[in-house]
Backbone as a printed PyTorch tensor [residue, N CA C, xyz], in Angstrom:
tensor([[[-44.8470,   7.1960,  24.5330],
         [-44.2530,   6.4530,  25.6210],
         [-44.6050,   4.9710,  25.4450]],

        [[-43.6510,   4.1230,  25.7060],
         [-43.8380,   2.6800,  25.5260],
         [-44.6950,   2.1160,  26.6610]],

        [[-45.6120,   1.2790,  26.2810],
         [-46.4700,   0.6460,  27.2790],
         [-45.7690,  -0.5860,  27.8410]],

        [[-46.1810,  -1.0280,  29.0270],
         [-45.5680,  -2.2330,  29.5980],
         [-45.7480,  -3.4600,  28.6990]],

        [[-46.8760,  -3.5090,  27.9970],
         [-47.1190,  -4.6410,  27.1040],
         [-46.1110,  -4.6540,  25.9470]],

        [[-45.8190,  -3.4660,  25.3900],
         [-44.8440,  -3.3550,  24.3050],
         [-43.4410,  -3.7110,  24.8020]],

        [[-43.1030,  -3.2470,  25.9790],
         [-41.7890,  -3.5480,  26.5470],
         [-41.6340,  -5.0490,  26.7740]],

        [[-42.6900,  -5.6930,  27.2850],
         [-42.6520,  -7.1350,  27.4940],
         [-42.4880,  -7.8830,  26.1690]],

        [[-43.1830,  -7.4280,  25.1320],
         [-43.0850,  -8.0840,  23.8230],
         [-41.6890,  -7.9250,  23.2460]],

        [[-41.1230,  -6.7350,  23.3660],
         [-39.7630,  -6.5180,  22.8640],
         [-38.7390,  -7.3460,  23.6280]],

        [[-38.9150,  -7.4660,  24.9460],
         [-38.0060,  -8.2830,  25.7480],
         [-38.1000,  -9.7510,  25.3470]],

        [[-39.3120, -10.2260,  25.0620],
         [-39.4980, -11.6050,  24.6340],
         [-38.8360, -11.8550,  23.2790]],

        [[-39.0000, -10.9290,  22.3580],
         [-38.3500, -11.0680,  21.0450],
         [-36.8410, -11.0540,  21.1950]],

        [[-36.3280, -10.1620,  22.0240],
         [-34.8870, -10.0670,  22.2590],
         [-34.3460, -11.3700,  22.8480]],

        [[-35.0400, -11.9290,  23.8450],
         [-34.6030, -13.1800,  24.4790],
         [-34.6830, -14.3410,  23.4960]],

        [[-35.7330, -14.3880,  22.6950],
         [-35.8910, -15.4730,  21.7220],
         [-34.7940, -15.4320,  20.6640]],

        [[-34.3690, -14.2470,  20.3160],
         [-33.3000, -14.1140,  19.3220],
         [-32.0300, -14.8000,  19.8060]],

        [[-31.7040, -14.6300,  21.0720],
         [-30.4810, -15.2330,  21.5970],
         [-30.6520, -16.7140,  21.9390]],

        [[-31.8370, -17.1240,  22.3250],
         [-32.0620, -18.5210,  22.6840],
         [-32.1350, -19.4250,  21.4620]],

        [[-32.6140, -18.9130,  20.3650],
         [-32.8210, -19.7310,  19.1810],
         [-31.6630, -19.6870,  18.1860]],

        [[-30.6350, -18.9350,  18.4950],
         [-29.5180, -18.8270,  17.5520],
         [-28.6330, -20.0670,  17.6300]],

        [[-28.0680, -20.4310,  16.4970],
         [-27.1870, -21.5920,  16.4190],
         [-25.7510, -21.1620,  16.7330]],

        [[-24.9580, -22.0520,  17.3140],
         [-23.5630, -21.6900,  17.5850],
         [-22.7810, -21.5240,  16.2830]],

        [[-21.8680, -20.5840,  16.2890],
         [-21.0420, -20.3350,  15.1090],
         [-19.6820, -20.9780,  15.3470]],

        [[-19.3360, -21.9100,  14.5140],
         [-18.0410, -22.5660,  14.6170],
         [-17.0700, -21.8300,  13.7070]],

        [[-16.6950, -20.6370,  14.1370],
         [-15.8590, -19.7670,  13.3160],
         [-14.3960, -19.9300,  13.7300]],

        [[-13.5390, -19.8390,  12.7570],
         [-12.1040, -19.9510,  13.0020],
         [-11.3910, -19.1450,  11.9300]],

        [[-10.4180, -18.3790,  12.3430],
         [ -9.5860, -17.6740,  11.3730],
         [ -8.1770, -18.2290,  11.5040]],

        [[ -7.6500, -18.6320,  10.4020],
         [ -6.3070, -19.1880,  10.3680],
         [ -5.3080, -18.1070,  10.7720]],

        [[ -4.3170, -18.4110,  11.6120],
         [ -3.3440, -17.3870,  12.0180],
         [ -2.6300, -16.7230,  10.8390]],

        [[ -2.3490, -17.4870,   9.8030],
         [ -1.6930, -16.8740,   8.6520],
         [ -2.6200, -15.9130,   7.9230]],

        [[ -3.9040, -16.2520,   7.8460],
         [ -4.8650, -15.3520,   7.2130],
         [ -5.0370, -14.0940,   8.0590]],

        [[ -5.0290, -14.2340,   9.3810],
         [ -5.1440, -13.0780,  10.2590],
         [ -3.9490, -12.1550,  10.1290]],

        [[ -2.7510, -12.7400,  10.0330],
         [ -1.5530, -11.9330,   9.8530],
         [ -1.5600, -11.2030,   8.5190]],

        [[ -2.0170, -11.8880,   7.4840],
         [ -2.0780, -11.2560,   6.1680],
         [ -3.1040, -10.1200,   6.1710]],

        [[ -4.2240, -10.3390,   6.8270],
         [ -5.2480,  -9.3080,   6.9130],
         [ -4.7230,  -8.0940,   7.6750]],

        [[ -4.0150,  -8.3410,   8.7700],
         [ -3.4280,  -7.2350,   9.5290],
         [ -2.4060,  -6.4760,   8.6930]],

        [[ -1.5580,  -7.1920,   7.9510],
         [ -0.5520,  -6.5390,   7.1160],
         [ -1.1920,  -5.7140,   6.0100]],

        [[ -2.3680,  -6.1040,   5.5820],
         [ -3.0750,  -5.3490,   4.5540],
         [ -3.7750,  -4.1340,   5.1470]],

        [[ -4.4430,  -4.2960,   6.2940],
         [ -5.2620,  -3.2210,   6.8440],
         [ -4.4910,  -2.2040,   7.6800]],

        [[ -3.4010,  -2.5980,   8.3170],
         [ -2.6510,  -1.6740,   9.1700],
         [ -2.0910,  -0.4840,   8.3890]],

        [[ -1.4430,  -0.6740,   7.2350],
         [ -0.9680,   0.4940,   6.4840],
         [ -2.1020,   1.3690,   5.9520]],

        [[ -3.2230,   0.7460,   5.5910],
         [ -4.3560,   1.5410,   5.1200],
         [ -4.9100,   2.4100,   6.2460]],

        [[ -5.0200,   1.8300,   7.4360],
         [ -5.4840,   2.5890,   8.5880],
         [ -4.4980,   3.7030,   8.9440]],

        [[ -3.2080,   3.3980,   8.9180],
         [ -2.1900,   4.4030,   9.2250],
         [ -2.2290,   5.5390,   8.2020]],

        [[ -2.4250,   5.2140,   6.9340],
         [ -2.5040,   6.2430,   5.8950],
         [ -3.7360,   7.1200,   6.1010]],

        [[ -4.8690,   6.5120,   6.4410],
         [ -6.0890,   7.2860,   6.6630],
         [ -5.9290,   8.2310,   7.8550]],

        [[ -5.3230,   7.7570,   8.9270],
         [ -5.0900,   8.6090,  10.0930],
         [ -4.1060,   9.7280,   9.7430]],

        [[ -3.0740,   9.4190,   8.9790],
         [ -2.1130,  10.4390,   8.5650],
         [ -2.7560,  11.5170,   7.7170]],

        [[ -3.5980,  11.1220,   6.7860],
         [ -4.2910,  12.1050,   5.9420],
         [ -5.2080,  12.9630,   6.8000]],

        [[ -5.9270,  12.3370,   7.7330],
         [ -6.8060,  13.0990,   8.6130],
         [ -6.0070,  14.1070,   9.4390]],

        [[ -4.8880,  13.6870,  10.0280],
         [ -4.0920,  14.6000,  10.8390],
         [ -3.4860,  15.7120,   9.9930]],

        [[ -3.1420,  15.4120,   8.7710],
         [ -2.5450,  16.4100,   7.8830],
         [ -3.5830,  17.4300,   7.4190]],

        [[ -4.8020,  16.9820,   7.1560],
         [ -5.8200,  17.8580,   6.5750],
         [ -6.8620,  18.3610,   7.5710]],

        [[ -6.7490,  18.0170,   8.8430],
         [ -7.8140,  18.3550,   9.7770],
         [ -8.0100,  19.8590,   9.9460]],

        [[ -6.9440,  20.6410,   9.9700],
         [ -7.0970,  22.0880,  10.1140],
         [ -7.7450,  22.6890,   8.8680]],

        [[ -7.3420,  22.2080,   7.6970],
         [ -7.9290,  22.7060,   6.4580],
         [ -9.4170,  22.3580,   6.3920]],

        [[ -9.7670,  21.1340,   6.7710],
         [-11.1740,  20.7090,   6.7540],
         [-11.9800,  21.5190,   7.7700]],

        [[-11.4410,  21.7380,   8.9670],
         [-12.1390,  22.5040,   9.9980],
         [-12.3610,  23.9380,   9.5360]],

        [[-11.3560,  24.5590,   8.9240],
         [-11.5160,  25.9260,   8.4230],
         [-12.5570,  25.9930,   7.3150]],

        [[-12.5580,  25.0230,   6.4320],
         [-13.5410,  24.9840,   5.3550],
         [-14.9620,  24.8560,   5.9060]],

        [[-15.1570,  23.9640,   6.8630],
         [-16.4800,  23.7930,   7.4740],
         [-16.8860,  25.0580,   8.2130]],

        [[-15.9630,  25.6710,   8.9440],
         [-16.2570,  26.8850,   9.7080],
         [-16.6530,  28.0300,   8.7710]],

        [[-15.8830,  28.2500,   7.6860],
         [-16.2200,  29.3140,   6.7450],
         [-17.5720,  29.0630,   6.0810]],

        [[-17.8490,  27.8200,   5.7310],
         [-19.1350,  27.4890,   5.1150],
         [-20.2680,  27.7410,   6.0930]],

        [[-20.0780,  27.3610,   7.3410],
         [-21.1060,  27.5830,   8.3540],
         [-21.3590,  29.0710,   8.5530]],

        [[-20.2880,  29.8770,   8.5900],
         [-20.4480,  31.3190,   8.7530],
         [-21.2030,  31.9260,   7.5790]],

        [[-20.9290,  31.4440,   6.3770],
         [-21.6450,  31.9660,   5.2090],
         [-23.1210,  31.5930,   5.2600]],

        [[-23.4170,  30.3700,   5.6850],
         [-24.8070,  29.9150,   5.7420],
         [-25.5970,  30.6510,   6.8280]],

        [[-24.9690,  30.9660,   7.9420],
         [-25.6630,  31.6210,   9.0470],
         [-25.5760,  33.1370,   8.9760]],

        [[-24.7700,  33.6760,   8.0680],
         [-24.6630,  35.1290,   7.9270],
         [-23.7640,  35.7940,   8.9370]],

        [[-22.9470,  35.0440,   9.6300],
         [-22.0130,  35.6270,  10.5980],
         [-20.7720,  36.1260,   9.8810]],

        [[-20.1000,  37.0700,  10.5430],
         [-18.8250,  37.5510,  10.0190],
         [-17.7220,  36.5720,  10.3780]],

        [[-16.7130,  36.4870,   9.5220],
         [-15.5690,  35.6350,   9.8580],
         [-14.7780,  36.3060,  10.9640]],

        [[-14.2950,  35.5030,  11.8860],
         [-13.5510,  36.0450,  13.0270],
         [-12.0810,  35.8460,  12.8390]]])
């Protein structure tokens, strides 16, 4: 169990992390963002499609393996 002293030290470290951080002047160009989206959207759609297509096969494989490991009969 954490002591109050440890909790206080962790809170101080947590607060110092946010107080001492420098501002990030980050900017993404709209054209770069659009290109990134055009690249990642089809990859994400393909991954979801493969998952939806193979999910029953993967679930059956995991279930059969689990039954073999635990010694249960297949239902």
